[in-house]
C-alpha positions as CSV (number, residue, x, y, z in Angstrom):
1,M,-5.3,-5.3,17.3
2,V,-2.5,-3.2,15.8
3,N,-0.7,-3.8,12.5
4,F,3.1,-3.3,12.6
5,F,5.4,-2.8,9.6
6,V,8.8,-4.2,10.6
7,T,11.3,-2.6,8.3
8,L,14.1,-5.2,8.0
9,T,16.4,-3.1,5.9
10,M,16.4,0.2,4.0
11,A,18.4,-1.4,1.2
12,C,16.9,-2.5,-2.1
13,D,18.2,-4.6,-5.0
14,L,16.3,-2.5,-7.6
15,E,16.6,1.1,-8.8
16,C,13.1,2.0,-9.9
17,R,12.4,5.2,-11.8
18,Y,9.8,6.5,-9.3
19,C,11.8,5.6,-6.2
20,Y,15.6,5.6,-6.5
21,G,15.4,7.9,-9.6
22,E,13.3,10.6,-7.9
23,V,15.4,10.5,-4.7
24,C,18.5,11.2,-6.8
25,D,16.7,14.2,-8.5
26,C,15.5,15.7,-5.2
27,F,18.4,15.8,-2.8
28,D,17.7,19.5,-2.1
29,D,14.0,18.8,-1.2
30,F,14.2,18.9,2.6
31,D,13.3,22.4,3.6
32,D,9.9,21.8,5.1
33,G,10.5,22.8,8.7
34,I,9.9,19.2,9.7
35,A,12.5,17.5,12.0
36,V,14.2,14.7,10.2
37,D,16.4,12.0,11.9
38,Y,19.2,11.3,9.4
39,D,20.7,8.6,11.7
40,V,18.2,5.8,11.1
41,P,20.5,2.9,10.2
42,E,20.2,0.9,7.0
43,Q,20.0,-2.4,8.9
44,I,18.3,-3.4,12.1
45,S,20.3,-2.2,15.1
46,Y,18.1,-3.6,17.9
47,E,17.9,-7.1,19.4
48,T,15.1,-9.3,18.2
49,K,14.1,-9.9,21.8
50,A,13.1,-6.2,22.2
51,L,10.6,-6.6,19.4
52,V,9.4,-10.0,20.8
53,D,8.8,-8.3,24.2
54,F,7.0,-5.4,22.6
55,I,4.7,-7.5,20.2
56,S,3.9,-9.9,23.0
57,K,1.8,-7.2,24.7
58,D,-0.7,-7.3,21.8
59,K,-2.2,-10.8,21.5
60,D,-3.7,-9.9,18.1
61,A,-0.7,-8.1,16.5
62,V,-0.2,-8.3,12.8
63,V,3.4,-8.1,11.5
64,I,4.1,-6.9,8.0
65,F,7.7,-7.4,6.8
66,Y,8.9,-4.4,4.8
67,G,11.9,-2.6,3.4
68,G,13.7,-1.5,1.2
69,E,13.5,-5.1,0.1
70,P,12.9,-7.2,3.2
71,L,14.0,-10.5,1.6
72,L,17.6,-9.2,1.5
73,E,17.3,-9.9,5.2
74,L,15.7,-13.3,4.8
75,D,17.6,-14.8,7.8
76,K,16.3,-12.0,10.0
77,M,12.8,-12.5,8.8
78,T,12.8,-16.2,9.5
79,E,14.3,-15.6,12.9
80,M,11.5,-13.2,13.7
81,M,8.8,-15.5,12.5
82,D,10.3,-18.2,14.8
83,T,10.2,-15.9,17.9
84,I,7.7,-13.1,17.6
85,P,4.2,-14.1,19.0
86,A,2.3,-12.3,16.2
87,K,-1.2,-13.5,15.3
88,T,-0.5,-13.0,11.5
89,F,2.5,-12.4,9.3
90,L,2.4,-10.5,6.0
91,L,5.2,-9.7,3.5
92,H,5.7,-6.8,1.1
93,T,8.3,-7.5,-1.5
94,N,9.5,-6.6,-5.0
95,G,9.5,-10.4,-5.8
96,T,13.0,-10.7,-7.0
97,Q,14.1,-12.9,-4.0
98,L,10.7,-14.6,-3.3
99,D,11.9,-18.0,-4.7
100,L,14.5,-18.2,-1.8
101,V,11.9,-18.3,1.0
102,P,11.7,-21.8,2.4
103,P,8.3,-23.6,2.0
104,N,7.6,-23.8,5.7
105,Y,7.9,-20.0,6.1
106,L,6.0,-19.2,2.9
107,Q,3.1,-21.4,4.2
108,R,3.0,-19.4,7.5
109,L,2.5,-16.1,5.6
110,H,-1.1,-14.9,5.4
111,T,-0.6,-12.4,2.5
112,I,2.2,-11.5,0.0
113,S,2.1,-8.1,-1.7
114,I,4.4,-7.9,-4.7
115,S,5.3,-4.6,-6.4
116,I,4.5,-4.8,-10.1
117,D,3.0,-2.1,-12.3
118,G,1.3,-3.8,-15.2
119,N,2.4,-5.8,-18.2
120,R,6.0,-6.8,-19.0
121,E,6.8,-3.6,-21.0
122,L,5.5,-1.2,-18.4
123,T,6.9,-3.0,-15.3
124,D,10.3,-3.4,-16.9
125,Y,10.3,0.3,-17.9
126,Y,9.6,1.4,-14.3
127,R,11.5,-1.3,-12.4
128,G,14.2,-2.7,-14.6
129,I,14.6,-5.1,-17.5
130,G,13.6,-8.7,-16.7
131,V,11.8,-7.8,-13.4
132,Y,8.3,-8.7,-14.8
133,D,9.4,-12.2,-15.8
134,T,11.2,-12.7,-12.4
135,I,8.1,-11.8,-10.5
136,A,5.9,-14.1,-12.6
137,K,8.3,-17.0,-12.1
138,N,8.8,-16.4,-8.4
139,A,5.1,-16.0,-7.6
140,T,4.5,-19.3,-9.4
141,I,7.2,-20.9,-7.4
142,A,5.6,-19.6,-4.2
143,R,2.4,-21.3,-5.1
144,Q,4.2,-24.5,-6.0
145,K,5.9,-24.5,-2.5
146,G,2.5,-24.4,-0.9
147,F,1.7,-20.8,-0.3
148,S,-2.1,-20.6,-0.3
149,G,-2.8,-17.1,0.9
150,E,-3.6,-13.9,-1.0
151,I,-1.0,-12.6,-3.5
152,I,-1.6,-8.9,-4.1
153,A,-0.3,-6.8,-7.0
154,R,1.0,-3.5,-5.5
155,M,1.1,-0.9,-8.3
156,T,2.7,2.5,-8.6
157,V,1.0,4.5,-11.4
158,Q,2.0,7.6,-13.3
159,E,2.0,9.1,-16.7
160,E,3.1,6.0,-18.6
161,T,0.3,3.9,-17.0
162,D,-2.9,3.0,-18.7
163,I,-4.8,2.2,-15.4
164,Y,-7.5,0.1,-17.1
165,E,-5.2,-2.1,-19.1
166,S,-2.7,-2.5,-16.3
167,V,-5.2,-3.5,-13.6
168,M,-7.0,-5.9,-15.9
169,H,-3.8,-7.5,-17.0
170,L,-2.6,-8.2,-13.5
171,L,-6.0,-9.8,-12.6
172,S,-6.1,-12.0,-15.7
173,N,-2.7,-12.3,-17.4
174,P,-1.5,-15.7,-18.6
175,D,1.9,-15.3,-16.9
176,F,0.6,-15.1,-13.4
177,S,-2.9,-13.9,-12.3
178,F,-2.9,-12.0,-9.0
179,D,-5.8,-12.5,-6.5
180,S,-6.2,-8.8,-6.0
181,V,-4.7,-5.4,-6.9
182,H,-4.2,-1.9,-5.5
183,W,-2.5,1.1,-6.8
184,Q,-1.0,4.4,-5.6
185,L,-0.5,7.6,-7.7
186,N,3.1,8.6,-7.7
187,A,2.3,12.1,-6.5
188,L,2.9,14.4,-3.5
189,F,6.2,12.8,-2.5
190,W,8.7,15.3,-3.8
191,R,8.6,19.1,-4.5
192,N,11.0,19.0,-7.4
193,D,9.0,16.1,-8.9
194,Y,6.0,18.4,-9.2
195,K,7.9,21.1,-10.9
196,N,9.2,18.6,-13.5
197,R,5.9,16.8,-14.1
198,K,3.1,19.3,-13.4
199,E,1.8,19.8,-16.9
200,T,2.2,16.2,-18.1
201,F,0.7,14.8,-14.9
202,R,-2.4,17.0,-15.1
203,Q,-3.0,16.1,-18.8
204,W,-2.6,12.4,-17.9
205,L,-5.2,12.6,-15.2
206,D,-7.7,14.2,-17.5
207,D,-7.0,12.2,-20.6
208,S,-6.1,8.8,-19.3
209,Y,-6.4,8.1,-15.5
210,N,-9.8,9.4,-14.7
211,P,-11.4,7.9,-17.9
212,G,-9.6,4.6,-17.0
213,I,-11.1,4.6,-13.5
214,R,-14.6,5.0,-15.0
215,R,-14.0,2.2,-17.4
216,L,-12.7,0.0,-14.6
217,V,-15.7,0.7,-12.5
218,N,-18.0,-0.2,-15.4
219,T,-16.2,-3.5,-16.0
220,W,-16.1,-4.2,-12.3
221,V,-19.9,-4.0,-12.0
222,E,-20.5,-5.8,-15.3
223,T,-18.4,-8.7,-14.0
224,M,-20.6,-8.9,-11.0
225,K,-23.7,-9.0,-13.2
226,T,-22.4,-11.6,-15.7
227,G,-20.3,-13.8,-13.5
228,G,-21.3,-13.2,-9.9
229,T,-17.7,-12.2,-9.2
230,V,-16.4,-9.2,-7.3
231,L,-13.0,-8.5,-8.7
232,Q,-10.7,-7.6,-5.8
233,M,-9.6,-4.1,-6.7
234,Y,-8.9,-2.7,-3.2
235,P,-9.9,0.9,-3.9
236,F,-13.2,-0.2,-5.2
237,V,-14.1,-2.9,-2.6
238,G,-12.9,-0.8,0.3
239,I,-14.9,2.3,-0.6
240,M,-17.9,0.4,-1.7
241,N,-18.0,-1.5,1.5
242,S,-18.1,1.8,3.4
243,L,-20.8,3.2,1.1
244,L,-23.0,0.1,1.5
245,L,-22.7,0.1,5.3
246,G,-22.9,3.8,5.7
247,K,-19.6,3.5,7.6
248,K,-17.3,6.5,8.4
249,T,-13.6,6.0,8.3
250,H,-10.4,7.3,9.7
251,L,-7.2,7.3,7.6
252,R,-7.8,4.2,5.5
253,C,-4.3,2.8,5.5
254,G,-4.3,2.9,9.3
255,A,-1.1,4.9,9.5
256,G,-0.6,6.6,12.9
257,W,-3.7,5.1,14.6
258,T,-4.0,1.3,14.0
259,E,-0.8,0.7,12.0
260,Y,2.8,1.8,12.8
261,N,6.2,1.2,11.4
262,V,9.0,-0.3,13.5
263,Q,12.1,1.5,12.1
264,T,15.5,-0.2,11.9
265,D,16.4,1.6,15.2
266,G,13.3,0.4,17.0
267,K,11.5,3.8,16.9
268,L,7.9,3.9,15.9
269,S,6.8,6.1,13.0
270,P,3.3,6.2,11.5
271,C,4.4,4.3,8.3
272,P,7.5,3.4,6.4
273,V,7.3,6.5,4.2
274,M,7.6,8.6,7.4
275,S,10.6,6.8,8.7
276,G,13.0,9.4,10.3
277,M,10.3,12.1,10.6
278,S,10.8,12.4,14.4
279,D,8.0,15.0,15.0
280,F,5.7,12.1,14.2
281,Y,7.2,9.4,16.3
282,S,5.0,7.4,18.7
283,G,7.9,6.3,20.9
284,D,9.8,3.1,20.5
285,I,9.6,-0.7,21.1
286,F,11.7,-0.4,24.2
287,H,9.4,1.7,26.3
288,E,5.9,1.7,24.8
289,N,2.9,-0.5,25.1
290,P,1.5,-1.3,21.6
291,N,-2.1,-0.8,22.9
292,R,-1.4,2.8,24.1
293,L,0.6,4.4,21.3
294,R,0.3,8.1,20.4
295,V,-2.3,8.6,17.7
296,I,-1.4,10.9,14.8
297,H,-4.3,12.5,12.9
298,V,-4.5,14.2,9.5
299,S,-4.7,17.9,9.6
300,G,-4.7,21.0,7.4
301,L,-7.0,21.0,4.3
302,C,-8.3,17.5,5.0
303,K,-9.9,18.4,8.4
304,A,-12.5,20.6,6.7
305,C,-13.2,18.4,3.7
306,D,-16.8,17.3,3.0
307,I,-15.7,13.7,2.0
308,L,-13.3,13.2,4.9
309,D,-15.5,10.5,6.4
310,I,-15.3,8.5,3.1
311,C,-11.7,9.3,2.1
312,G,-10.1,9.3,5.5
313,G,-7.4,11.8,4.5
314,R,-5.6,9.7,1.8
315,C,-2.0,10.0,3.0
316,L,-0.6,11.3,6.3
317,Y,2.9,12.0,4.8
318,A,1.4,14.1,1.9
319,N,-0.9,15.9,4.4
320,A,2.0,16.8,6.7
321,T,4.5,17.8,4.0
322,M,2.4,19.4,1.3
323,K,5.2,18.8,-1.2
324,W,3.1,19.8,-4.2
325,G,1.6,22.9,-2.5
326,V,-2.1,23.6,-2.2
327,D,-2.8,23.4,-5.9
328,G,-1.1,20.1,-6.4
329,F,-2.7,18.7,-3.3
330,K,-6.2,19.7,-4.5
331,E,-5.4,18.2,-7.9
332,I,-4.9,14.8,-6.3
333,C,-8.1,15.4,-4.2
334,G,-9.9,15.8,-7.5
335,T,-9.0,12.2,-8.5
336,I,-10.3,10.9,-5.2
337,R,-13.6,12.8,-5.6
338,F,-13.9,11.4,-9.1
339,L,-13.2,7.8,-7.8
340,I,-15.8,8.1,-5.0
341,G,-18.3,9.7,-7.4
342,E,-18.0,6.8,-9.8
343,L,-18.6,4.3,-7.0
344,Q,-21.5,6.2,-5.7
345,R,-22.9,6.2,-9.3
346,V,-22.9,2.4,-9.4
347,K,-23.9,1.8,-5.8
348,P,-27.6,1.2,-6.7
349,D,-26.5,-1.5,-9.1
350,V,-24.4,-3.2,-6.5
351,E,-27.2,-3.0,-3.9
352,K,-29.6,-4.7,-6.4
353,L,-27.0,-7.5,-7.1
354,I,-26.7,-8.1,-3.4
355,A,-30.5,-8.2,-3.0
356,D,-30.9,-10.6,-5.9
357,G,-28.3,-12.9,-4.4
358,K,-25.8,-12.6,-7.2
359,I,-23.1,-11.4,-4.9
360,D,-22.6,-11.1,-1.2
361,I,-21.8,-8.0,0.9
362,G,-19.0,-10.0,2.4
363,D,-17.2,-10.0,-0.9
364,F,-16.2,-6.4,-0.2
365,S,-14.5,-7.1,3.1
366,N,-12.9,-10.6,2.9
367,H,-9.3,-9.4,3.7
368,I,-7.3,-8.3,6.7
369,E,-8.3,-4.7,7.4
370,Y,-5.5,-2.2,7.3
371,N,-3.1,-4.6,5.5
372,S,-1.5,-1.5,4.1
373,C,-3.2,-1.7,0.7
374,E,-4.0,1.7,-0.9
375,I,-7.8,2.1,-0.6
376,I,-7.4,5.8,-1.6
377,P,-4.8,5.9,-4.4
């Protein structure tokens, strides 16, 4: 089984601070010696039949609709759902157009991931005024239309984020409670970004983010003890599942080995973030077999790391580009070590709860593996 992002469009209807804003600040940040294909079209340029023929060679393929904002191409998405013989369909969206999806297509989706960053004030600060209320309204509408699958809150976090308050809000807020949540540090994407944020980011990690992770871990375990519930925080359940089973891992998002991105031109990159990075292509949908694609491995500092078998390498893009240099890269590694250390600290408590029958080990793996959630933030 391979999971395929299908990028329906590179266009988006939002201009978020950490996406559109940072791109505008970093136009000169392309001097890495990595080949970049600047001709990837904004919209799909291949015929749907080519994707149908490609996907049909993998009877267990999972298709994840992605963008930009994929629902700007709703007609293309529904056409593909009617013709592609995928085992499962997932959707990543910013939520602004979710109310437009017809009920019969919503009900065929297994999982919907919605980009939202915390409470109303924080989400609207990062993503635009009114976005939070639109997401809450449209997610509720999706449920009313009969969507019964998992709705995941997909967070981007940086200096303005209180990780504890934001995660707990999304799992228990009165406007709309998400089934699960994952988050990604807004780090290692742009070189100029590090120059501008280096000091404030480091202070935020020390004073807010890492202490917030510890507090979240404590609350996570306490909720298991008092309510027999394993809150579905993907970084926690994913890593804890590996620790409990003694399981080694490759790159946890699956990029470049069990998950690939079908670009708008039909070429295959390891993930949407690496669209256009032609040195890392694994061919295209016109000539390749999905079961025999080129595998891309992490390299550099990660290969010699003592926690590689637990972390998996975090991010193939960050590993390849080293936008924040060695010092910045190691700084993010420090947050991963802290997270893993906190989960190792509470592992005996979790094992006892399982032995006592208060929770089940299956509670840590009851989702599609490699559904593109960030296990390593």
